[in-house]
N, C-alpha and C positions, 0 to 999 in steps of 0.2 A: 467457176471462179477456177483458173489455173492455177492449181498447187505447185510449191516447190518440187515436191516430190516425185512430180512426172519428169525432172527432169533428173533429179538427185539421185534416183534409184536405179534406174539403166545405165547411169554414165558412172557412178561410184561410187555405189553400195561398197562395193569390195577394198576400195582406195580408203575412202572413207571410213574405217574400221581403226577399231584399236590396236590391230596387229600393223596398221600401214607405218614405214620405215618411218618418215618427216608429217605423218596425219594429213589432214587436209581444214580449210579455212572458210568459215560462213560469212559471205561479206555483206556490209550494208543492211545490217541488222539493227533495230531499236531495241539497246538493251536495258533490262527492268531490271535488275538489283536491290535489297533492303537498305545494304549500307548505304547507297545512294539518293541524293535529295532528288531526283527530279530521272525522268527516262533521260538517255542519252541515245541521238539517232545517229547514223552512219559509221555505225564500228563492226569491226569485222573481230571475229573470233576464230583463234586459232585452236583445232584440239589434237594432240599428239598420245598417244598410250594412253588413252581414255580419260586426260585430265584436259582440260584447261590450258593450255601451252603460254599464249599470250592473246592479251585483247588490244587490238590495234586500232587509231582514229584512221580517217577518211581520207586524210594525205599521208599516212605512213607507207612505206615498201613494203608488201606482201611477203614472205616468204618463198623459195623457191625451191619447185620440185617438190609441189604439194597442189592437193586439186581443189579451185575455185569453185564456190556454189552461191549462186547470189540468193542472198536473203531480202533483197527490198521489198519493201511493205510489211515484215512481218518484225513479230515482237519474239525476243528471245528470251527468257526466262527462266529461274533454277528449277527444275522437276519437283513438286510436292511431296512432302512426308506427311503419312499419314498416320500418327502416332498409337493408333489404338485402333487395330484390327487384327481379328482372329482366321488365323492361315489354318487351321483344325475344326472353325465349325462350316457345317455347308446349310445354308438359309433352306429353308423349308423342312429340314432334318434334325438338325442337331449334332453335335461333336460324332467326326469322323468313326467308328470303330464302334459308337454306342447306337443302340436301338432307336427312330430309325436309317440312320446312316449303314449301321451293319447290314440293314436288310435289304439292300440297293446299292450293292458293290459296281457295278458298272456306271451307275449315275454316278457315283462319288468321284468315279476315278475320270468321266467326263467335267465334273466340276473342278474338279484339283489340277485337270490341265488346262482347262479356261479362265481358273483364278487371278494367276496370275498376269494373262494378258487383257483380261478386265480391268485391271487396277491400273495398268501400266497405256488401256486406249482413255484413261478420264487423267493423264498425267502424274497416275502417282508411280513414282519411282523409288520412294523409300518407305518402308514401312515399319513399325515398332511393334511386336505382340508381345502386350504384355501376361497373357497367360497361353503359350505356343501347345501347350498338351503332347499328341504324340507326332502329331501329321504335320510338323512344322520341316520334318528333313523331305517330305514328297514336294514339299514346296521348293527348298531350295535344289532338289534333285532337277527342278524343270529347266530348261535350255533358255528360254529369255523371262526374267523374271525381275520385278524390285527389288530391291536389297533389301532381307530383313534381317532385324536386330530383335531381340528376345529378353525379355524381362523373365527371373526368376520367380515362379509361383509360392507363395507358401498360402496355402489353407489354409481357413480356421477348423479347428477340432471337432467335429460334429457338427457343425457349423455351414456357414452357406460359403463355397459353392457346391459342395460335396452333399448337403442336403438335398438338391434338387435333381441329384444323380438318383439310378435307381441301385438297388443293395450291391454293393460289389463292384459298381464301374467308378468310383473313386479315385480306387487304386492305381487303376489304368490311366488315369487322366494327369493325375499331378506328379511331378517328381519330386519334392520337396516338401517332407510333414517334417514339423514342426512341436515337440512336445513341450508346452508352456512350464511343468514341473521340472526340465531338465536343466540343470543349471547349463550355464554357458555354453548351450547347443545352438547358438544365432549363430555365431563366428567360423565352425565348421562348415556350417548350412551353406552362408553365404559362401566361405571359399567353394566350395563345390558350385556354386551357380558361375562365379567367373571362370572354376577351371571347364567348365558347359560353354561357356562365350556368352554369360548373358552382360548386360548391359545396366540393368537396375534390378530394383527388388519390386514384386506385386504382391500384396498383402487385399484383407477383405473385412471392413468397417460398416457391418451389415448385419443388424438384429433383427431383423422382418419386414418384408415388402408392405408398403403402404401404413397401416396404422399398428402392423404386427412386433410387437417389441421381443420375442422369446428368444432367440436366436442368440448364440453365446458368441462372445466378440473376446477378441485378446484383450488382459488389462493393461494398464498403463507399465507396469513394468515389463509387459515383453514387448510390447511397442518399442518402448526404450532402449532395450537389448538389439534389436532387429535393426533400427535407425542405426544406432552405434558401431552394429557389426559391418551394415553399408558403406557407412559416410567413412568409417575407418578403410576402404577398398573403393572408393571415391565413385560409390553406387547410388544413385537420388532414389527412395521408395516411394511409390504411387499408391495411394489409397482406394480400392472402390468404397466410393461414398456420395450416398444423393439425397441427402436428409439432412435436415440442420443438426440434430444430434449427434449423429454423425459425422457430420463434418466439425464440430465442437471436439469432438474424441481425435482426429486426425490432427488438428491445429494445434492440442495441448503437447500432442507426442513430436510435434514438430515434425511431421513427414511432409516429403518435397513435393508432391503434384497430389492433388484430387482427378482422379481418373473419371470424374462423371461431374456433370452438370449437378446443380441445385435446384434440381424439381419439387421435393418431397418436402411439401414447407407444414406438415402437420406437427403442432405441439400443444401438450394439453392444456394451456388456457392460457387466455389473454392470447395476444398478437404477438404471432411468433416475430424470432427478432432474423429476419432476413436480413437486412440494412448490418446490421451487428457482424453477425456472421462474414458476409463477405466484406465488409471493413475490414475486419482482424483480419482475414485470407491477403488482400492487397498488401494489408500491413508487413505482413509476413514475408509478402513475396512468394507465395505459394503457387503452384500452377496450378492451373485452371483450363482443364477439358470440358469444354461445354455438352459433348456425345449426346448431339439433338436429335442426331437418327433413333437414340436407343425408342423412344417414346412412340416418335414418327413411324419407325417400321410395324410397330406393335399397331399401332393407329390404323395403316394402311392392310394389315392382317386379317383387321375386321369390316377392311369396307368394300362391299361387294363393286365386282369389276375393276380388282386392282392389278390383275392380271392380262387385264389391257392395255397396260400404259405400254406406250411403244419405244420408252427408253431401256426398256428392260430388252427390247430382241438384243441388241449388240453384246450384251456380257450375260446370256445365260444360254446354254446350249437348248437346240430346238427339243432335242429328249426330255430335259430339265424341266422346260416349259409343259411339255406334255403330260408328264408325273406332276405338277403341279395342278394344272385343268382338268385331271384326273383326277383331284382331291386330295394326292401323296400328303398334302401339308398342311388336310384339312383336321391332321387331331390338335396343332396349336391353336387352329378357329375355334375350335371346339373348347379345347383349357381355358380360353381368354373369355367366351364367352360366360362361361359358368361360373363368373364370378356378377356378372349382371342379372338381373328377373327376369326369367324366360321368352317372358313377351315384348322383350323390349328390342326394337329395329338395331341390325347390327351397325346401320350408320350411325345412329344414336350412341351405340357402343365405342365407336370410332373418333366420333367429336370428344365424347368425354373423357376419353386418355386425349386425348390434343392437349386436355387441362392441362398439363403436365409439361406438355412442351414449351408452353404460351407460357409458363412461370419459370422455366430454365431460358426463355429469350429474355426473360426480364431479366435474372440473376444475371446473365451473360451483358445484356446491353449496361445495365451498373456498374458492371468490372470495367468494360471500354471507356465506356465515360468519365472512370475515375481514370484514365492512364496504366490499364491494367494489362499488359500483354497474355492474350490468349495463345492456346495449341489448338490445330488443327487435330481432330482425332474424332473418328464418328465413329466408334465401337460395332464393326459391320462383322457381321449379320445382328449380332447381340441377345439374339433369340433365337429359335426356331421359326424364323418369318420369311418368307419369300419375297417381301419386299425389297429389301436392303443386300443389294447383289455388289460383289465388291467395284468398287471405282465410281458406280454408279452411287456408291453410300458417301463416298468420299463427295462429289460434285456438291449434293444436295444438302450435305453437311454446311458446305459451303452457301446456297442459297437459305438455309434456314438461318446463319449468323446474318445475314445481309439483313433478314425481314428483318432480324431483331434491332436491325439496326446500326451493327459494325460496319464499320467502313473498308471499302477495298482496299486501302492501305493494309489496315489493321488486320485484313484475311489474309492478305498475302504474307503479314510477315509471320502471322502465326501458321500458315503451310511450309514456312520456308526458313526463317532464322530461328523464330524463337523454338523450333520442335530440335533442328538441330543443337542449338545452345543447351536447352535443359537436358539434353542427352550424352553429352560432352562430343558430338559428329560437326561441330559447326571448321575444324580443320578439314575437313573434306567434304561438307554439304552446305546448304542453305545461301549459296551469293554466289555471284560471278566473280568469281577472281580467279588468277593465274594461280596453278597448284590444286586447284579445289577438280574434285571428280567431277568429268562429264554427263551428269546426267540432269537434261534440260527440254525444255518444252519450247518449242516455236509455235507462237500463237498466230490465229488470223487478227488478231483484236486488243486493246491493253484492256489487261486487268484490273488496272489503277480505275478506270473508268466505268467497268459493266466487268461486275464478276462473274458474267454467262460467256466472259473469254474465257473462261476454265474451260468451256465445252464445244472452244475452237480452235481444238487443236490443230495443226496441221502437219508437227511433225514432233517423234520424240526421240529424244537421242538418251541414249543409256552406257555408259562406259565409253561413250565417242564415237558407238554406232548408231547411224539415222535408221529410223523404222517408219515407214508410213502409218499414221494411226488405222486406217483400216485394216492393216495386215492383223491387226489384234481381235478383229470384229468376230463374234462367235459363229461357228461357218451354223450356214439355214438348211434345209434341207434341201 
């Protein structure tokens, strides 16, 4: 198939850049934007200084002194935002700077170099890292990368997620420690976050995985103080939660976004109040991130042959693939398998993990049918698993949402305008309108007809600069 970049790159990549005096025009594309009722054919988009200068109809005069690029037969859409991606976590290793990653600095460097390119390969032009740890600066140092936004993370003292790290590691991973016994501490803490560039606050409401319930969580008074401090500074509050009782705590505290889907339906007795909890979430307008890929990645880690997945090759450096194949990520596989009977086949373990995915899909479908807006958020990699790779993870989150019954239109909105609005970014992102940052995707198919169109990317336009998709592929040996 003839690709538009065959003409675009040699002829005008320099001219079609954010630095070009009068910009460039992409002519005769089908425009798809979430604020429009339907795709609009025969449109031309003038891009200048990294933003959309104007949208011109087929009969409008094109500006003079600009490079004209033919986009016939292609679909132009806003770039995707993944609102839950961890730039400091290395798939198959864990947090950068902590064992296992600390023992493999060369491989970590290869991953950190490829990570932004893998995201762009799959059309992710903006990301939110709710708990960026310390390696986000490395991500921002990349020459070509998605736009990064960050929350300020408040770990629970003595609880999650610090209790998942080796002793002494927590202090090196988290920047915003809160003593719940210190009166008035939340305001100055959130002020620090704002000064550091955070656009949201992230907390953890997690008293234990599965049926466990002995980890500490912030009490209602502390949650209220954090919420008031954040709202006074126009920051939304995200809550890590995935169980019914944890959802109820977050909803009682009037927090803004639940940063995981409802997949833990454990309940002490009787039928779990899943519908009641989801109805309450919808009625309150609380944001919902399905993060279906969390359990999907864990399931894949247990499944033999997961490294034979051909979709890994464009986004994983070959040396990192060699590390996985040599058993480098087996420590996590064995950790997961230790929760099951020793004789149980790994495929059966993987299938059992998949039960949580189906519950999350049920909850997601219920909210979608109720008309509740969803947020595209993969929580990649979410754990030290080797399957959840950047970009690919976002695309597969889309596929799992579609499998759950979420419409292509709702998925489109989840990855564009919904995320932009939730995080106060809609002045710059989320739609195709004059003045918006030109983070755009040129697709070979219509994503409102088939969500697999999100994997048929022709061109990634980042701040007005056009890049052939294949330029972001991981280098092969």
